[in-house]
N, C-alpha and C positions, 0 to 999 in steps of 0.2 A: 384483587381476587387471589385466593390462596394458590390456585394452580399456576397463575402467572408468576408469582413470587418464586414458586418451586422451580419453574422452568428457567428463570433467570439464574438461580443458584446453581442449577444443574449445568447450564451453559458455562458459567464461570468456572465450575469445577473441571469441565472438559478442557477449558483454556489452560488451566494450571497443569492438567495432566499432559496436554500436548507439549508444554515446555520441556517436560522430561522425556517424552517419547518421540517428539519430532515428527508427527504425522500431519501437521498443518501446512497450508500453502497460502501465501499472500502475494501481492503483485510486484514488489520492488526488490526482491532478493533473487539470486541466480539459481539456487538449488531447488530441488523438487519438494522439500518439506521444511516448514518453519512456522513459528508463531511470531506475532509482532505486538509491541506495546508502545502506545503514543501518549504523550502528555501535551495538552493544549493549554497555554497560559495566556489569558486575555490581558491586554495592556490598556484597554479603554472600556467604557460602559457599553458602547455599541458593538463591541467585539469585532471591529474592523481591523485591528492590529493584534497579531498573536505571535508568540514564540512557540515553536513545536519541537519537542524532544522525542527522538525515535530510538528504540532499541529492538533489534531483531536477532534471532538465532536461527541458523539454517543447518540442515543435515540431509544429505542424499544417501538413503539406506543401501542402494545397490552397489556403491563403491565408497572408498575412503575420501569423504569430502565433508567439511563443515566450515561454517563461517559465522562471525558475529559482527553486527553492524551497529554503530552508535553515531547519531547525527543530531544536528540542531539546525532549525530553519526559522526565518522570519517571514510571516505571511501578512499581506495587506490587501484588504478589499477597498479599492479606490473608487468604485462606482457601483451602481446596482447590478451592472452586467459584467464587471471585470475585476479580477484580482491577480496579484503576482506573488511569487514566493522565491526566496533565494536561501540556499543552505549549503552545509558541508557535512559529509559523512566519511567516516573511516571504517573500512571493512577488512577485518583480519581473517585469513583463510588458512586452514590446515587440510592438505590434500596429498594424495599419492596417485600419480606423480605430483611433485610440489607445484603449487600455484603461488602467484604473487599477491601481497596485500595491496589494497587500493585506497586512494584518497579521491573522493568524488565531489565535485561541485554540482549542485542541482539548481536549475533555474526554470520556473514555471510561469506561464501566462495562461489564465483560465477565463473562458467566456461562458456566461450563464444566460439561458433563454427559457423563461416560463412558457409552457405550451397550453395552459388552461387545464382546469379540473385537477389541479395538484401536480401535474406532470412537469418535470424540470429537465431540460437538455443542457449538458455541460460539455464543452470542447476544451480539453487541456492539451497545451503544447509544452513539452518539456525537453530541455537540453541537459544531458549529463556530460560533464567534462571529467574524464577519468585519467588519473595519474597512477600508473602501475609502479609500485615501489621499487622492486628489484631490477626492473628493466629500464627505469627512467623514461618510460614511454607514455605519451599523452595521446589519448584518442577521445572521440566524442560520440554520443548517440543522440539522435532526435527521436522523440516518442510522441505520437499523437493518439490521445484517448478520447473517444466519444462515449458519453454515459447518459443513460436515462434513469430518472428516479421518480418515485411516487409514494407518498405516505398513505398508510391505511390504518384503520383502528383495530386494535386487539384488546378487548376488555376496556380498561380506562387508559390505555397506553397507545401512543402513536408510533408504529413501526414504519420503516421506510424500505421498500423494495428497490433494487437497483440492478442494472445490467450494463455492461460496457464491452467495447472492442478497442484494442490498442495495437498500433503498428509501430515497429522499431526499425530505424535506420542506423547502421553502425559504420563509422568511418574506417574501422579496421578492415572491413570487407567491401566497402564502397557499394553497399547493397542494403535492401530491406530484408532483414534476416529473421524476423519473428512477428507472429500475430498471436495475440492473447485475448481470450474471451472470459469474462467474469460475470456471474449472476448470483445474487444473494439478498440478504435482508440485514438491516441495521436495527438492533434492539436496544432501546434506552434502558440504562440502569440508574434509576432515580433521576436526579438532575445533574449528576456529577460524572456520568460516564455512558459509554455505549459499547455494545459488543456486535461486531460484524461477523456474520456466518455466511459463507459463500462457497460456490463451486467454481473452479477455474480449469481452463484448458488452454494449452498453447502449442503452436506448431512452429518449429524452428528449422531454418534451411542452412544456416552456417554456424559453426564449422562443420556440423553434421546434420543430416536430415533426421529429425526426431520430433516426437510429440509426447505430451504428458498431461495428466489430469489429476486433480486432487480436491479435497474439501479443506477449506481454510477458516481460520479464526483470527481476528485482530481486535484488541481491546484498546479503547481510548478513554483517557481520564481528562476531564475538563476542570480547569482552575480559572474561573472567571470572576470579575468584580461584580 
């Protein structure tokens, strides 16, 4: 349908615009505004083994802070209900007062549970091993995310609605420091990509008590056999 194609082009244009203006927010970067771009490279016909390349840019408009993240991960679906992921990310930061760059090891274990009528429950457990470049300090975070997903039909296309809650434990503070809520929709772009549009809210208790909300975009490119 013409309107559907127009909507996709408009959303893609907004993604490009957000890269320059920095008003987006996604789930894995520390600043309040950013876009994200992911490339998924399939290594087999069943798409059980994938390499994932991530690039993110972040900017917090209320003070001098920006960061760029580049990472690569290997993802394996080893059963109908389980998958794991391991990867490495480098995060460069420019801030006033100065902040340290970071090398981050990322390890995921994910459990999938179909609930019937198209609903899917996902429980992701993630450990971030964080090496802070200038201080030679190593810390870790444990993150538990519970997500619900359900596809629905829009014209001739299948979109997917999703909502999640994620809890963060940080060894630097020996405490649960953050809760994040996300709700949105994943829109397919032909067979080679998807655009996620979502709203996010987080409440943080350390090092300061603060909360924030934003609208986010993330674009994924699929390179499958």
